[in-house]
N, C-alpha and C positions, 0 to 999 in steps of 0.2 A: 504494500500500500504506500503510495506517495502522497505526502501532505505538504501544502504550502501554508505558512502562517504569515500574515501581512501585519507588520508592526511588531517590533521586538522590544517592547518596553517592559515595564514592571509586571505586566500580566502576560503579554504576548510571548516573551522569552521563556518564562516557566512553562507555559502551555506547549511551546515548541519542544522543550526538553521532555515534558511528560509524554508527548506523542512519540518522540524518538525512543524514549526508554521503553515504551510499550510495543515497539517493533516496527513503527512506520519509518520510512525514509523521509526526512524532513528538510525542506529548504525554507528559510525565513527571509522575508524581505523587509528592509528598513531603509528610509531615506537618509539616515545618518551614517556616513562612511566610517566614522570613528566607532560607532556602536557595532557595525558589521565587522570591522577589523578586530575589535576586542573579542567578539564571539568566535571568529574563525581562529583566533589564537588561544581559544579555550580560557579566556580571562573573564571573570565576572565584571560586567560593565557598570554595575551599581551595587552598593553594599546593602546588607540587611535581609536578603531573601534566604531563608533556611534551606540548606542542602544544595543550593544552586551551583556553587563553585565546584563541588566534587562531582556533580552530575555533568557539568560542562567538561570537566577534565576527562571524563570517561567517554562521553558521546561524540565530542568533536574529533578527537584523534581516530576514533573508530570509523569515521565517515558517515555516521548515522544522522548527523546534524551539521548543517552549514548555513551561512548567511550570505546575502547578496543585496546590492542596491538595485538590481535589474529584475523587473517583473518577468521579463522574457526567459530568465533562467529558472523561475520557480513555478509560474502558473500553468504553462502548456502541458507539462507532464503530470500535474497533480490530479489525483482522484478527488481530493477534498481540499478546498481552500477555506481557511479560517481567518476572518478579519477581526482585528482588535485595535483598530486605529482610534485615537482619542476623539471624542466629540466635545467641543467646547461650548460655553454659553457666553454670549455677548454681555459684558459687564454693564453696559448702559441700558440695553433693551431687555436683558434676561432671556432673549430668544436663542434657540440653538444655532450654533455656527457650524455648518456642515462642511466648511472649506476643506479640511484635511481628509474627511471621509469621502467627499465627492471626488477629490483627486485620486485617492486610492481606488475607489470603485471604477473610475474611468480607466485607470492603468490596468487593473486586473481584467476588465472587460475587453480591452484590446488584445489580450493574450489568451482569453478563455477558449477552451476546446470542448467539443461535445462530450457529454457523459460526466461532467463535473458537478459535485455537490458544493454549493457556496453557502457557508455558515457565517453569519454575523454574530459576534459575541459582545460587541460594544453596546452599551445601554442606549436605547433609542426611544424617541416619542412614539406613542401608539400609532400604528399605521405606516411607519416610515419604511419598513422593509418592503411591504407590498406596493406602497404608493410612490416611493421615491427611487429606491435602489434597484428594484426589479425592472421597471421600464427603462432606467438608465443603462443597465447592462444589456437588455434586449436591443436597444437602439444602437449601441456602440458595437456590440459583438455580432449582431445579425442573427443571434441564436434566440430560441424560444424557451421561456420558462415552462417546465413540465414536459418538454420534449427533448431539449438539448442540454439543459442544466436545471438544477433544482435548488430553490432558495429556502433557507431555514434560518430562523432566529433562535439562538440559544445563549441566554445572558450569562456572562461570567458572574460568579457569586462568591468570589474569593477575596481575601484581604492580603495586601502586600505584606511580606514578611513570613507568611504561613500558607502560601498558595498551594503547595503540594498536599499539606494536611487538609486544607479546605476542599480540595478536589475530591478527596475521599469521603469527606464528612457530609456534604450537602447533595441532595438530589440534583441531577443535571436536567434542567428544564429544556424542552425543545418545542418549537412550533413551526411547522412547515406549511407551505402554500398548498401542497397536495400530498396524497398518500405515499407516492413514491419518494418524495423528499423526506417524509416521516420515517419510512423504512430505512433509507440510507443514513439519516442522522442517528437513528437508534443504533444501527449496526456499527457506525463509526465510533460513537462514544462508548458503547458497551465493550468494544475491542480496545479502546484507549484508556479507559478509567477502571479503577477498582474501588468499590464502595464499602465503607464501614457499615457494620450492623447498627441499625438505629431502631431499637425497640420502642422508642418514643413516637415514632411515626405511624400514621394510620395504615400505610402500605409500605412494602419493602423499599429501602433506599436503592437508588439506581437512576435510570433514565426515565423521566416522567414526561409524557406527551401531553401538552395542553390543548392540542387540537387546531391551533392557528397561530400565526406570527403575532397577531394582535394580543391574544391572551398571554403569550410568553413575554411580550413587551410590557404589558401592564403588570404582570407578576413581579418583574424586576423593579419597576417604578414603585409599585405598591409597597414592597418589603422595605425599600429604602426611604420612601416618603414617610412611612409609618414611624421610622426612627426620628426623622426631623420633627414631626408633629409631637411625638412623645417627649423629645428633649425640650421642645418649646413649652410643653405643659410643666415639665420639671423646672425649667427656668422661671416660669411664671410663679410657681409655688416658692421657688428659692428667693425671688425678689421680694415677695410678700413676707416670707419668713424672716428675711434679713432685716426688714424694717419693723418687725413686731417681736423681736427677741426670741425667736423660735429657731431651733436647729433642724433644718429641713432634711438633713441626712438621717437623723433618727426617725423623722416622720416617714420618709420613704422606706426605710428598713421595716418599720412597723406596718406600713400599708402593704408592702410586698410579701409580708408573712401570710397574707390571705391569697389563695391561688388565683384569684381573678384580677389581681392588681399587678402590673408589670411596669411601674414607673421607672424611667431611666434616670441617670445621674445628670444634674445640671452642670453647666460649664460656661466659661467666658466666651467661647466661640465654638462653632461647628465647622470643621474644616475638612479638607481632603477632596479627592476627585468625585466622591459619591454623594454624601448626605446633603451638602449644600447645593449640589448641581441637579440631581435627579428630580427633586420637587419642581424645579423650573421647567424641566423637560415635560413633566406631567402637566403643568399649567399651560404649556404651549399648545396643548390639544384640549384642555378642559379649563377654559378661562373663568368658569363659574365656581371653581373649587375654593370657596372662601376660607375653609378651615386650613387648607394647605397654604394659601397665600398669607394668612394671618400668622401662622406658625413660622414661616420663613422670615417674615418681617420681624417678629419678636426675637428670634435667634440672632438675626443680623444686628439688632439694636443693643445687645448686651454689652459689647465692648465699650461703646460710648456711654452707656448708663453707669458702668463701673468707674470709668475715668471721671465722669461728672461727679460721682459720689466722692471720689478722692479729692476733687477740687473743693467740694462742700466741706470736707474735713480739714483740709490743709489751707484753704484760702486759695488765692490765685496761684495757678501753676506756672505762670510766666517766670522764666529764669530758673526754675527748679530743675534739679538733675533727676531724671526718671530712668529707671532700668526696667526693661521688659525681659523677663526670663522665658526663653523659648521662642524659637523661630519656626520649628516644625509644627505641623497642625495637630500631631498627637505624639505621645511618648514612644520612644524606641524606633522612630523612623527619621530619615533625612529627607523631608519632603515639605514644601511650603505651599502646596496647592490650596488656595482659599484659606490659608492659615489665619487665625485671629491676630497674628502679629501685625498684619497690615492695617486693619482698622484701629488697633490699639495705638500703634505708633502714630498714625495719621491724626487721631483724636488728641493725643498728647501734644503733638506739634501744633495743632490748630489752637490749642490753649496756651502755647508759648513755652512749653517745657523743652529742656535740652535732653534728647532721648538717646540712649544707647541700648544695645541688645546683646544677650548672651545665649548661646546654645551649644551644648557639648558636641553636637554633630557638625558644627560649622566653624571653620577657621575665621580669623579676623579678616582675611582677604575675601572670603566668601560672603561674610556679612557686609563688608564694604561694597561688594558688587550690587547689593540691594539698596545702597545708599545709607547704611546704618553704621554708626560708630560702634565698636566692640567694647563691651564692659568686661572687666576681669575682677575676680574675687579680691577683696581688699581695697577696691577703689570706692571713693565717696559717692553717695547718692542720697537724695531726700525721699524718693518714692520708689518702691519696688512693686512691680505688677507681675504676678505669676500667670503666664499665658499657656504654657505647656506643662503637663504633669510628668516631666522627666524625673526619674527616681533621684537623681542627683540633688534636686531642689528640696527633697525631704530633709537633707542634712544641713542645708544652708541655715546660718544663724545670724543674729544681729551683729555680732563681731565681724562678720565677713563684709558688712556694708556700713562702714563708718559714716555717721551722720544721718542714718536712715530715720525718718520721722513717721512713715506709714508703710505698711505692707498690704497690698490688695491681692488676695489669693483667689484667682478665678477657677482653681481646680481642687480646692480642699486638700492640699498636699503639705502645707506647712504646719508646724506645731507651735502652740503657745509657749512651750518650754524653751524652744530655740530663739524666741523673739521676745523674751521678757523685757518689759519696759518700753516696747514698741507697739503702738496700736496696730491691730490687724483687722482688716475687713475681708471676711471670707464669704464668697458668694453662697448664700443660702444658710449661713450660720449667724443668726441674730444674737447668739450668746457670745460671739467673739468681741473682744474689747476694742471699741473705736471711740468711745465717748470722750476719752482724754487725748484725742489726737490734737497736737499743737496746731493752731491756726494763725494765719497772718491777719485775720479779720478782726477789727476792733469792736 
């Protein structure tokens, strides 16, 4: 079996490795020559993906996996083409930006040969596979869906850093345009993936056919939008608790002891390629979804709300030295996609603060490339805002930040013991001490 994987990023490359390890001959296509060079040298092109380095070291020298920038080397001989090209959202309009995906679709269509199964794993707005990409491929290739090639949507459901474990853990959803596409997709994934036993599921773990591309598209959007809405509810509770002397974390723990409550944890920001993006993809086809729209707006507002609260406690932030701890959108990854660091820094600067950033995954030069000054332990600051829950920040203490007057913890990771004598504002913990925060206001 020959497989082509289009886009060898943090999802696409582990997928290509998985398929090669399962016995397929895999050629990956990527527009980045340095990415292709690293893969063909069996070097891990990005850090943090468990088991990726050792798998590359085995598969590339054996000839089972190689990479190229040329679609003509990968597509014509492939039995199955799997596309995992990023889909972006326009920051101003919140509408999906199909630029990269359109380019990739056109490129694969020019080289598509009869008998190929084409599977899109990139998360899409409902109706996109059938209404946008299928006619695009038919027009460019001169081939007909259902006769010459077969279109399938099968959303990736994995988290970077643990892709191989997640491929085993979660059912593989498929939705094809016709029965033959369904048969081919099921056969492909059942030969490529091994699934863990899941006694908690109503039916056996494995390949689950949802009956149509639209149902599979909605399933991925639904599972991720649920998380955004749930976090928004947790943040709403947290903001209320913070202003009323209540520890929301104890409240959530108590609520979730009842099996029908599954409240998520609040946080200063919702980042990454998925949770803040996919609700917008859903809204692009369901503009009347007020619950989703309100939740997205609330989560986006939390960074500014906490900076405003810091200003209320300290007085004007103009000229104050503020440190933002964490550039990554979540702990344990080197990734800034939709990270809360951007709105936090912007809001601090808008209010006149002198801002620096620290993150254990980023060098001073890398932080500088974002336009941020780097902060180092032991340097003075008036205000500390914890944006990422990196474990390193659990050990940070008042003595590490001379002159600190207020800690704003957006992730509930700091401890009162480490910050004795320094007021702390913990999102959702109204019992944290902030009443004695020194203020410049008369």
